[in-house]
LUMLUM-581641 format. One record per residue (C-alpha): residue number from 1; residue in three letters; x, y, z. Coordinates in steps of 0.05 Angstrom, whole numbers, plus 5000, padded with zeros to 4 digits. Each point is the difference from the previous one (the first is absolute). Layout:
N
PT, num, residuo, px, py, pz
PT, NUM, Ala, X, Y, Z
...
***
This chain:
209
PT, num, residuo, px, py, pz
PT, 1, Met, 5000, 5007, 4997
PT, 2, Ile, 5022, 5062, 4988
PT, 3, His, 4993, 5050, 5059
PT, 4, Glu, 5032, 5073, 4990
PT, 5, Val, 4984, 5051, 5052
PT, 6, Leu, 5003, 5077, 4980
PT, 7, Pro, 4990, 5063, 5044
PT, 8, Val, 4957, 5041, 4968
PT, 9, Gly, 4971, 5073, 5016
PT, 10, Leu, 5014, 5050, 5054
PT, 11, Leu, 4990, 4957, 5052
PT, 12, Ala, 5036, 4939, 4969
PT, 13, Cys, 4947, 4954, 4995
PT, 14, Asn, 5018, 4923, 4989
PT, 15, Cys, 4977, 4981, 4934
PT, 16, Ser, 5006, 4929, 4984
PT, 17, Ile, 5006, 4969, 4927
PT, 18, Ile, 4977, 4931, 5014
PT, 19, Gly, 5012, 4955, 4923
PT, 20, Asp, 4993, 4926, 4982
PT, 21, Glu, 5075, 4975, 4967
PT, 22, Val, 4963, 4961, 4950
PT, 23, Thr, 4942, 5030, 4974
PT, 24, His, 5028, 5071, 5012
PT, 25, Glu, 4933, 5023, 5034
PT, 26, Ala, 5004, 5053, 5054
PT, 27, Ile, 4962, 5029, 5061
PT, 28, Val, 5017, 5069, 5018
PT, 29, Ile, 4987, 5019, 5071
PT, 30, Asp, 4998, 5069, 5019
PT, 31, Pro, 5015, 5044, 4941
PT, 32, Gly, 5008, 5070, 5044
PT, 33, Asp, 5040, 5041, 4949
PT, 34, Asp, 5064, 4995, 4959
PT, 35, Ile, 4969, 4957, 4943
PT, 36, Ser, 5040, 5004, 4956
PT, 37, His, 5048, 4967, 5050
PT, 38, Ile, 4953, 4949, 5004
PT, 39, Leu, 4996, 4989, 4919
PT, 40, Gln, 5077, 4998, 4993
PT, 41, Ile, 4999, 4932, 5058
PT, 42, Leu, 4942, 4970, 4960
PT, 43, Glu, 5037, 5009, 4941
PT, 44, Arg, 5067, 4974, 5027
PT, 45, His, 4962, 4926, 5012
PT, 46, Val, 4956, 5006, 4940
PT, 47, Leu, 4942, 4995, 5050
PT, 48, Lys, 4921, 5015, 4982
PT, 49, Val, 4964, 5033, 5054
PT, 50, Asn, 4929, 4952, 5019
PT, 51, Met, 4976, 5049, 5053
PT, 52, Ile, 5018, 5060, 5046
PT, 53, Val, 4989, 4985, 5068
PT, 54, Ile, 4993, 5060, 5058
PT, 55, Thr, 5007, 4972, 5064
PT, 56, His, 4964, 5066, 5026
PT, 57, Ala, 4970, 5073, 4970
PT, 58, His, 5063, 5046, 5029
PT, 59, Ile, 5020, 5044, 4949
PT, 60, Asp, 5073, 4977, 5013
PT, 61, His, 4980, 4935, 4976
PT, 62, Ile, 4940, 5016, 4943
PT, 63, Gly, 5025, 5061, 4963
PT, 64, Gly, 5032, 4970, 4947
PT, 65, Ala, 4948, 4934, 4983
PT, 66, Ala, 4954, 5049, 4952
PT, 67, Lys, 5061, 5015, 4958
PT, 68, Leu, 5026, 4926, 5005
PT, 69, Arg, 4931, 4969, 4975
PT, 70, Lys, 4994, 5053, 4940
PT, 71, Leu, 5078, 4970, 4978
PT, 72, Thr, 4988, 4933, 5018
PT, 73, Gly, 4920, 4988, 4996
PT, 74, Ala, 5002, 4956, 5057
PT, 75, Pro, 4952, 4999, 5048
PT, 76, Val, 5006, 5049, 5071
PT, 77, Tyr, 4985, 4938, 5059
PT, 78, Met, 4978, 5037, 5079
PT, 79, Asn, 4957, 4977, 5049
PT, 80, Glu, 4928, 5042, 5005
PT, 81, Ala, 5008, 5027, 5066
PT, 82, Asp, 5051, 5050, 4972
PT, 83, Glu, 4962, 5022, 4952
PT, 84, Val, 4979, 5072, 5046
PT, 85, Leu, 5080, 5020, 5003
PT, 86, Ala, 5011, 4991, 4931
PT, 87, Ala, 4943, 5046, 4984
PT, 88, Asn, 5036, 5048, 5038
PT, 89, Leu, 5073, 5004, 4973
PT, 90, Asp, 4990, 5071, 4993
PT, 91, Met, 4994, 5012, 5075
PT, 92, Gln, 5072, 4954, 5000
PT, 93, Ala, 5031, 5029, 4957
PT, 94, Gly, 4983, 5070, 5031
PT, 95, Trp, 5041, 4968, 5072
PT, 96, Leu, 5061, 4991, 4952
PT, 97, Gly, 4995, 5060, 4963
PT, 98, Val, 5004, 4964, 4934
PT, 99, Glu, 4952, 4978, 4934
PT, 100, Thr, 4933, 4961, 5013
PT, 101, Pro, 5015, 4943, 4959
PT, 102, Glu, 4939, 4969, 4960
PT, 103, Asn, 4966, 4947, 5035
PT, 104, Pro, 4988, 4936, 4974
PT, 105, Gly, 4948, 4976, 5038
PT, 106, Ile, 4992, 4919, 4996
PT, 107, Asp, 4996, 4952, 4945
PT, 108, Gln, 4997, 4949, 5036
PT, 109, Ala, 4993, 4984, 5083
PT, 110, Ser, 5050, 4966, 5040
PT, 111, Arg, 4970, 4961, 5057
PT, 112, Glu, 5019, 4954, 5050
PT, 113, Gly, 5029, 4936, 4982
PT, 114, Asp, 4991, 5024, 4926
PT, 115, Ile, 5062, 4972, 4947
PT, 116, Leu, 5039, 5040, 4964
PT, 117, Arg, 5039, 4968, 4939
PT, 118, Ala, 5054, 5015, 4951
PT, 119, Gly, 5015, 4937, 4969
PT, 120, Gly, 5038, 4952, 5054
PT, 121, Val, 4997, 5050, 5055
PT, 122, Glu, 4942, 5001, 5051
PT, 123, Ala, 4983, 5051, 5048
PT, 124, Leu, 4948, 4991, 5053
PT, 125, Val, 4959, 5070, 5026
PT, 126, Leu, 4995, 5006, 5070
PT, 127, His, 4962, 5056, 5021
PT, 128, Thr, 5038, 5051, 5061
PT, 129, Pro, 4966, 5051, 5014
PT, 130, Gly, 5029, 5055, 5048
PT, 131, His, 5039, 5050, 4957
PT, 132, Thr, 4945, 5002, 4965
PT, 133, Pro, 4925, 4963, 4989
PT, 134, Gly, 5017, 4968, 4940
PT, 135, Ser, 5079, 4993, 5020
PT, 136, Ile, 5017, 4927, 4957
PT, 137, Ala, 5071, 4961, 5005
PT, 138, Leu, 5013, 4941, 4953
PT, 139, Phe, 5033, 4931, 5021
PT, 140, Ile, 5036, 4959, 4947
PT, 141, Pro, 5010, 4940, 5043
PT, 142, Glu, 5045, 4951, 4942
PT, 143, Glu, 5057, 5064, 5008
PT, 144, Lys, 4978, 5018, 5073
PT, 145, Lys, 4998, 5068, 4987
PT, 146, Leu, 4943, 5053, 5034
PT, 147, Ile, 4993, 5069, 4966
PT, 148, Ala, 4967, 5031, 5056
PT, 149, Gly, 4986, 5068, 4984
PT, 150, Asp, 5001, 5056, 5053
PT, 151, Thr, 4971, 4951, 5048
PT, 152, Leu, 5076, 4968, 5039
PT, 153, Phe, 5060, 5034, 4994
PT, 154, Arg, 5074, 4981, 5021
PT, 155, Gly, 4986, 5016, 5076
PT, 156, Ser, 4937, 5027, 4990
PT, 157, Val, 4931, 5009, 4967
PT, 158, Gly, 4955, 5043, 4956
PT, 159, Arg, 4980, 5073, 5025
PT, 160, Thr, 4920, 4995, 5021
PT, 161, Asp, 4997, 5079, 5019
PT, 162, Leu, 4981, 5008, 4928
PT, 163, Pro, 4924, 5000, 4973
PT, 164, Gly, 4971, 4925, 4999
PT, 165, Gly, 5056, 4983, 5047
PT, 166, Asp, 4991, 4949, 5065
PT, 167, Ser, 5051, 4982, 5050
PT, 168, Arg, 4961, 4946, 5027
PT, 169, Ala, 4982, 4972, 4918
PT, 170, Ile, 5079, 5001, 4991
PT, 171, Ala, 5011, 4958, 5061
PT, 172, Arg, 4952, 4950, 4976
PT, 173, Ser, 5022, 4999, 4930
PT, 174, Ile, 5067, 4988, 5021
PT, 175, Arg, 4995, 4948, 5058
PT, 176, Gly, 4936, 4959, 4967
PT, 177, Lys, 5032, 4997, 4924
PT, 178, Leu, 5070, 5013, 4991
PT, 179, Tyr, 5025, 4977, 5069
PT, 180, Thr, 4965, 4940, 4982
PT, 181, Leu, 5053, 4986, 4941
PT, 182, Pro, 5063, 4966, 5008
PT, 183, Asp, 5060, 5030, 5021
PT, 184, Asp, 5041, 5001, 4944
PT, 185, Val, 4956, 5037, 4962
PT, 186, Val, 5039, 5053, 4971
PT, 187, Val, 4952, 5067, 5005
PT, 188, Thr, 5007, 5056, 4940
PT, 189, Thr, 4974, 5063, 5038
PT, 190, Gly, 4966, 5069, 4971
PT, 191, His, 5067, 5035, 5021
PT, 192, Gly, 5072, 4984, 5026
PT, 193, Glu, 5039, 4940, 5002
PT, 194, Glu, 4965, 4919, 5006
PT, 195, Thr, 4994, 4961, 5055
PT, 196, Thr, 4975, 4928, 5023
PT, 197, Ile, 4934, 4987, 5034
PT, 198, Gly, 5042, 4960, 5060
PT, 199, Glu, 5044, 5068, 5002
PT, 200, Glu, 4929, 5040, 5021
PT, 201, Lys, 4974, 4949, 5042
PT, 202, Ala, 5058, 4996, 5035
PT, 203, Ser, 5017, 5077, 5007
PT, 204, Asn, 4951, 5049, 4965
PT, 205, Pro, 4986, 5048, 5066
PT, 206, Phe, 4937, 5021, 4967
PT, 207, Val, 4952, 4937, 4994
PT, 208, Arg, 5026, 4924, 5045
PT, 209, Pro, 4969, 4942, 4977
***
């Protein structure tokens, strides 16, 4: 499996490009910005985008999705509980002092238990509300990888003081869904360095098992 992680945009959101080495089908996760750089990686691996997946509708994760869809024709997948956030990208842009990107909307809802495929790569959707109501994570069992969005970080968790945030919900999501995964699962976080489930269970000061 191909897995490239590219920090994009003003807030260095970790955009993941997941590809099948045989079929050359790909999933792009959280294309918040820097679409030209994302396209360069796709071209280098000769990948065709099957779908664009948004882990949550904060501007730094969703900002480039409409542009990438226009360029690739790939549908946008997102959880419906974040539609309100996506509809308020102008407010989010005001927080950062940037131009308002186009809201891509939702071509296909991403719900708990869905399986997203790129060739032989299969990713299980986990609904992990807390950072936002519609936050999701993608678990790829065969690779022991988790794309966690902004739910879980190395030594930290996603902030819950923005509209739609819920500190109790994020703790339930982490304990009930992420901490139940094997300890050796490698976590690609929404920002910053990767970690493992075992490391966070042992030392994360914000959510204990």
